[in-house]
C-alpha positions as CSV (number, residue, x, y, z in Angstrom):
1,M,0.0,0.0,0.0
2,S,1.3,3.4,-0.8
3,D,0.8,6.5,1.2
4,P,-1.5,8.9,-0.7
5,Q,0.4,11.9,0.8
6,R,3.7,10.7,-0.6
7,E,2.1,9.8,-4.0
8,R,1.2,13.5,-4.6
9,S,3.8,14.8,-7.0
10,G,2.2,18.1,-7.8
11,G,0.9,19.5,-4.6
12,E,3.8,19.0,-2.1
13,S,6.9,19.2,-4.2
14,N,5.6,22.1,-6.3
15,P,2.9,23.8,-4.3
16,G,0.7,26.2,-6.3
17,E,2.1,25.0,-9.7
18,D,-1.3,23.7,-10.8
19,P,-4.1,24.9,-8.4
20,E,-6.8,23.0,-10.3
21,L,-4.9,19.7,-10.0
22,D,-4.2,20.5,-6.3
23,D,-8.0,21.0,-5.8
24,L,-8.8,17.8,-7.6
25,L,-6.3,15.8,-5.6
26,D,-7.5,17.3,-2.4
27,E,-11.1,16.2,-3.3
28,L,-9.9,12.7,-4.3
29,E,-8.0,12.4,-1.0
30,T,-11.1,13.4,0.9
31,L,-13.1,10.8,-1.0
32,E,-10.4,8.2,-0.4
33,E,-10.8,8.6,3.3
34,T,-14.6,8.1,3.2
35,V,-14.7,5.1,0.8
36,D,-15.2,1.7,2.5
37,D,-15.5,-0.6,-0.4
38,P,-12.1,-2.0,-1.6
39,E,-12.9,-1.9,-5.3
40,E,-14.2,1.7,-5.0
41,L,-11.1,2.7,-3.0
42,E,-8.8,1.2,-5.7
43,Q,-10.8,3.2,-8.4
44,V,-10.2,6.4,-6.4
45,R,-6.5,5.7,-6.1
46,E,-6.2,4.8,-9.8
47,T,-7.9,8.1,-10.6
48,M,-5.4,9.9,-8.5
49,R,-2.5,8.2,-10.2
50,V,-3.9,9.0,-13.6
51,A,-4.4,12.6,-12.7
52,R,-0.8,13.0,-11.6
53,R,0.6,11.3,-14.7
54,V,-1.5,13.4,-17.1
55,S,-0.7,16.7,-15.5
56,T,3.1,16.5,-15.2
57,P,4.8,17.4,-18.5
58,S,8.4,17.7,-17.3
59,A,11.0,15.0,-16.7
60,F,10.9,15.7,-13.0
61,G,7.8,15.1,-10.9
62,R,6.4,12.3,-13.1
63,V,4.8,9.3,-11.6
64,I,7.0,6.3,-12.4
65,R,5.3,2.9,-12.5
66,G,6.3,-0.6,-13.4
67,F,9.8,-1.8,-14.5
68,D,10.3,-2.7,-18.2
69,R,13.2,-3.2,-20.7
70,H,13.6,0.6,-21.0
71,D,14.0,1.0,-17.3
72,A,16.4,-1.9,-17.2
73,A,18.5,-0.3,-19.9
74,E,18.6,3.0,-18.0
75,A,19.6,1.2,-14.8
76,A,22.4,-0.6,-16.7
77,V,23.7,2.6,-18.1
78,G,23.6,4.4,-14.7
79,S,25.4,1.5,-13.0
80,V,28.2,1.4,-15.6
81,L,28.7,5.1,-15.6
82,I,29.1,5.2,-11.9
83,G,30.9,1.9,-11.6
84,V,33.7,2.3,-14.1
85,P,35.8,4.5,-11.9
86,M,35.5,1.8,-9.2
87,L,36.9,-0.8,-11.6
88,A,40.1,1.2,-12.1
89,E,40.6,2.1,-8.4
90,G,42.9,-0.1,-6.5
91,G,41.2,0.7,-3.3
92,T,38.3,-1.3,-4.4
93,L,40.3,-4.5,-4.2
94,E,41.8,-3.5,-0.8
95,I,38.4,-2.9,0.7
96,G,37.1,-6.2,-0.8
97,A,40.0,-8.0,0.8
98,H,39.2,-6.3,4.2
99,L,35.5,-7.4,3.9
100,A,36.6,-10.9,3.1
101,T,38.1,-11.2,6.5
102,H,35.2,-9.4,8.2
103,P,31.9,-11.1,7.1
104,A,29.8,-9.0,9.4
105,L,31.0,-5.9,7.6
106,L,30.2,-7.5,4.2
107,V,26.6,-8.2,5.4
108,A,26.3,-4.6,6.8
109,T,27.6,-3.3,3.4
110,L,24.9,-5.2,1.5
111,F,22.2,-4.0,3.9
112,A,23.5,-0.4,3.6
113,T,23.5,-0.7,-0.2
114,V,19.9,-1.9,-0.3
115,G,19.0,0.9,2.1
116,L,20.7,3.5,-0.2
117,V,18.8,2.2,-3.2
118,V,15.5,2.2,-1.4
119,G,16.3,5.8,-0.3
120,V,17.0,6.9,-3.8
121,L,14.0,5.2,-5.3
122,Y,11.3,5.6,-2.7
123,V,12.3,8.0,0.1
124,A,14.2,10.9,-1.4
125,E,11.3,11.7,-3.7
126,I,13.6,12.6,-6.6
127,Q,10.7,11.2,-8.7
128,Q,7.3,9.8,-7.7
129,V,8.0,6.1,-7.8
130,E,5.0,3.8,-7.3
131,I,5.3,0.2,-6.2
132,Y,3.5,-1.7,-9.0
133,Q,2.7,-5.4,-8.9
134,P,5.4,-6.3,-6.3
135,F,6.9,-9.8,-6.1
136,F,5.0,-11.9,-3.5
137,G,2.9,-8.8,-2.8
138,V,5.8,-7.1,-0.9
139,V,9.1,-6.8,-2.8
140,P,9.1,-4.0,-5.4
141,R,10.0,-5.1,-8.9
142,R,12.0,-1.9,-9.5
143,L,14.1,-2.5,-6.4
144,V,14.8,-6.1,-7.5
145,G,15.6,-5.0,-11.0
146,V,18.0,-2.3,-10.0
147,L,19.9,-4.4,-7.6
148,T,20.1,-7.4,-9.9
149,I,21.3,-5.3,-12.9
150,S,23.9,-3.5,-10.9
151,F,25.2,-6.7,-9.3
152,L,25.4,-8.5,-12.6
153,S,27.1,-5.4,-14.2
154,A,29.7,-5.3,-11.3
155,T,30.3,-9.1,-11.7
156,L,30.7,-9.0,-15.5
157,L,32.9,-5.9,-15.5
158,M,35.1,-7.0,-12.6
159,T,35.5,-10.5,-14.3
160,G,35.9,-9.3,-17.8
161,W,38.5,-6.6,-17.0
162,G,40.5,-9.1,-14.9
163,R,40.0,-7.3,-11.6
164,I,39.0,-10.4,-9.8
165,D,40.1,-14.0,-9.8
166,W,37.3,-16.6,-9.3
167,T,39.8,-19.2,-8.1
168,T,39.3,-17.5,-4.8
169,P,35.5,-17.1,-5.0
170,W,35.0,-15.5,-1.5
171,L,37.5,-12.8,-2.1
172,A,36.1,-12.2,-5.6
173,L,32.6,-11.9,-4.3
174,C,33.7,-9.4,-1.6
175,Q,35.6,-7.3,-4.1
176,T,32.6,-7.4,-6.5
177,T,30.4,-6.3,-3.6
178,V,32.5,-3.1,-3.1
179,T,32.0,-2.3,-6.8
180,F,28.3,-3.1,-6.5
181,V,27.7,-0.4,-3.9
182,P,28.1,2.7,-6.1
183,M,26.8,0.8,-9.1
184,A,23.5,0.1,-7.4
185,V,23.1,3.8,-6.5
186,G,24.0,4.7,-10.1
187,A,21.5,2.2,-11.4
188,A,18.8,3.7,-9.2
189,L,19.6,7.2,-10.4
190,G,19.9,6.2,-14.0
191,D,16.5,4.5,-13.9
192,I,14.5,7.3,-12.3
193,L,16.2,10.5,-13.5
194,P,14.9,10.4,-17.0
195,G,11.5,10.1,-15.5
196,S,10.2,7.2,-17.6
């Protein structure tokens, strides 16, 4: 379930930009609070989503929904653009070697990465990102797509450019994880900044 206050892209981020839209959304939010029937409630929410999409012409402030091939390509480009400097940086391998001897730090790094990506996609409100048809009813498709694409990009580039040696898989995984961190943030930004 999404919070209707956070879903508003026109009223809170750009107050007064479109007073008629603000009035319409206010009325729909009032209606949303009074509707008891689940089907009618979903119709009101869908009307709110459509109103936001139709009314926002710029790249910023759009409602972003779903995760398709176009989004995946944007995420891949964003991850590579941010990740390439990490591939050339020797510190990446040193940090990975440190994480290999401190598994708790590796786990913390992975959790922090997921947290950063969630923050970019859903909390920072750079764009209005809706959770659409989540896996198992809970896990957002966009989050899974961005994390998967960035980790695969990190693995392929680190392997292809000879930065890791898979004869020591644990060390290679830890070093790839270090590259994955900025690539995941780059993938999230690359995906949502164009506003598709």
